[in-house]
N, C-alpha and C positions, 0 to 999 in steps of 0.2 A: 421410628428413626427419622430424623430430619433429612430432607433431600439435600444432597450435596450441591452447593452453589457452583454453577459452571459459567465459564467465559469462553468465547470462541474468537479467534483472531485470524485475520486474512492478510497474506502477503501481497505485495504490489508489483509494479513493473520490474522486469528483470527475471521474474520467475516463470515466464512463458516457455513452453517447450512443445515440439511437434508431438501430436498424439495426446495432448493433455485433456483429461476428462473422458476419453473414449471408453474406458472400462466402465465408468458410471453410465454413460450413454447406452452402452450395450446391455447393461444389467438392471437398470432401474428406469421404469417408465417415466417417473416424475423428472428425472434428470434429462431424459430424451426430450420431454415436453419443454423443458427450460431452454434447451438449444433451439428448438423449433420456434418458441416465442421470440427469442432474440433475433433469429433470422427474419421473421415476419416484421418485427419492429424496425430493424435497420435496413431491410431491403437487400441484404446479401447473405450468403450461406456461412453463418458463423461456425457451424460444426465442421464444414469442409476446410475452413482456414485453420481451425484448431487441430484437426486430425491429420492434415496433409503435410507437405513439405514446402509450402509456399512461403517465401521469405517476407511477404507482406506482414506476416505475424509479428515481425520485429519493427514495423513502422508504427509509431506511437498511437496514431489515430485508429489503428486496427488492434494493436496490442491491448489497449485499455478495455474496449468492450469484450475482447476475447477472454481476458483474465477474469473480468467481472462475471461473464456468463459461466465460465468453468467453475468458479468458486460458488456461485449461487446454485448451479446444477448439482454440485457435490453436497452443499448444505441441504438443499431441498430433498435430495436423494436420501441422505441420512435421516432426515425427519420422516419421510414417508416409509422407509424400510425398517428403521429401528426405533422410531419414536424419539429421536434425538431432539433435545431442547437446550436452550442456553438462556442464562439470566442476564449476561452482560456481553458486550461486543466491542471489538477494536479492530482496526485495520491500518496497515502501514502505507502511507501515501495513497495511491490508487485504492488500496484495500479499505480505506475509510469509507469509500462509497459502497463496497460490498457489505461492510458492517451496517451501514445505514439501511440498506435493502433488507438484510437479514433480520434487523430489529424492527422492520415494518415502519421505518421513518420515511423512506423514499420508495415509490413504486419502482419495480424492476425495469419496466419499459422506459420510464423517465430517466432513470439512472443510466441506462444504456445510451440514450440519446445524449445525455449530459457528458458522459465520459468520452464519447466519440468526438464531440465538439471540443472538449477539454484537450484531447490529444492533438487535434488539428491546430488549436490556438497555441499550444506549447511548442509544437514544431515550427510554427510560423514566427514565433517570438524572436528567433535568431537565425541568421543565414546558416545553411547546412555546413557542418565542419568547423564552425567557429566556437562552439561551446563544448564543454567536457566536464566530467566528474571523476573523482578518485576517492578510494577508501583509505583512511588512515587507521592502521591496525596496530595496537600496542596495549599493554596493560595500564589500567588506571589513567586513562586519558583525561586531560583537563580542557574542557570546552572553552573556557575563557582564555587560556593560554593559546589555543589554536586560533581563536578569533584575533587575538592580539598579534600573533605571528603573521596573519594574513592581511593586516592593515596595510593599505597602500597598494595591494594587489587586487585585480578584478576577480576575486574569489570570495565565496561565502560558505559558511557551514550549512549544509543542506539537510543532513540526517544525523541526529544524535541517537544512534542505534543501540548503544550499550556502553558499559564502562570501557570496553575494549575496541570499539569501532565507531568512528565518526566519518561521515562522507562530506567532502567539500565539492563545490560546484562553481563554475565560472567560465572565463575565456580559456579555450583550449591551449593557446600559446603561452599561458601562464602556469599551467599545471606542473611542469617540470620544476620551475622556480619555486613554486609553493612546496613541492615535495622536498627540495633541497633545504629550504628554510626550516621546515618542520623536523627534518632529520637532525638538524643542528639544535633545535629547541627542546625536543622531547627528551626526557631523562636519559642521559647517556649510559646509565646502568642497565638499560633494557633495549632490546632490539625493536625496531619499528618497521612495519611493512607499509609500502605506499603503492596501491594497486589502482592504476587507471581503469575506469569502467567503460564497457562498450555501450554507450548511450548516444542518443541522437540529438540531445539538447541539454543545456545546463539547468536542470530542474531544481526547484526550490532555491532559487537565487534571485539577485536583483534584476537579472536579465529576463525574468518573467513578469516584471512589474508592468510592462506595456500592455499585457493582455487582461489585467485585472478587471477593468471596466466592462470589457466585452463578456468576460466570463460571469461577472455579476449579473449582467442582463440575462444570460442563459439560466442562471439559478433563479432569478426573480420570475422568469416565465413559468417555472414549475412550482413556485412557492405555495400556491393554493392547493397543490396535491400532496404536500408534505404532511406528515403526522408528527408534530413536534412533541407530543406527550410522551413518545417512546424514546426521544433523543437522550434523555438522562441515563440510558443504559449503554450509550456509545461514547467512547473516548474521542476527543478532538486532538488531532495531530498538532494543531497550532498552539493550543493552550496547555496541552499535556493533561488536562482534566476532562471530566465527563461534560458532554454538551448540556446546555440548559434546555428548557422546554420552550424556548422562544424562537420562532421561525427566522426573524431578522438576524438573531445572533448566530444561528446555524449557518445561514448564508454567508455572513461576514467572515466566519471562521473558515469556511471552505474556500472563500476567495483568498483569505490571507495565507492559507496553506500553499497556494500557488508559488509564492515568492519568498516564503519564510521557512525556517528550519522545521523539519518533522521531529517533534519532541517525543520520540518513541520510548526513550528511557522512562520519561514521566508517565507515558501511557501504560507501560508495563507495571510500574509501581501502583498506579491507580487501579488497574484490573486485578492484580494479585492481592491488593488490599480488600477486594470484594469477594473474589472467587476462590474456592478450594481446589478446583480442577480447571485447567486451561487446555483447550485444544486449538491447534493450528490447522486450518483447512485451506488447501490450495494445491497448485501443481508442483510446487517445490516447498522447501522447509527452512527458509532463512531465519524465521522468528524463533524457532526452538533454541538456537544457539544464543540468541540475544537474551532470552529469558534465563537460560542457564548461567549467563554471566552475572546475573544478580541473585543466583541461588534458587531460582524458581523452575519447577518441572513443567514443561509444555509438551504435550503429546501431539505429534504431527500426523495428519491424515492426508496423504498425497495420492493414494491409489485406492481402488475398490478392495483390493486384498488387504490393505492396511485397515480399511474400515471394518471389514469382516473380523479381523483379529481384535479390533478394539470393541466392537459392539455386538457381534453375533453371539 
């Protein structure tokens, strides 16, 4: 019998929660070692921040390495305890870095340093309180229509998550106007929800353009440590397709991801076209519903007990 082809996907920022990954830390030696390696690499106690109630976990420079560590701790724990393997990888926004680590494209320690600086740069790109994001939720959304509606406003399409959800990003004082315009333009025969998100900056928008060069320098500094041969197993948020095996292309697509739309819908189609089984691994499970919107089953592993039910 042929082995079932598997893909694993990792969610991104916004999925953090107090106590995330602690059950893996307590039950699997490899997961515990992953948290310890992260703390040694970054010089602060990653496990303590993930497991406690410190609100720093919601500051993006800490959120990003905490989520990356938790997801890799879970993934490595599943590998060591159950022999879990995956053929293809994808990640939403920050999750793309977890996918690159899981696929052995980027070393874990280098990814940790990279996403911590990425978080610092993204937070510095705009003054606190001036940026915002909101989810547009309705059936059969038209991306081009949304972009046309936003013309003239300091707002961009940040995440194309599914047929039913698109996230916009830009100046905080324009979000309400954008919502009013979209409610007028979206098909009047259906209801539309417009949900402002609790974020600290306008991610994946034109307002991140100022940090591209600095972030490219960060990625170039680790380029010699990348393993581009494995990149063809990982989807690119920027292109919507699988990465090429070229280091320069990988870097440019990660740089472009900073201020362009996350084409997650295309990522899902690319992954489901290759894999017969898709798992979501992370502290929460937003990606499962996105896959469901295109008729694809995605099994979420968010806790150690869920892992035992899936693999034991």
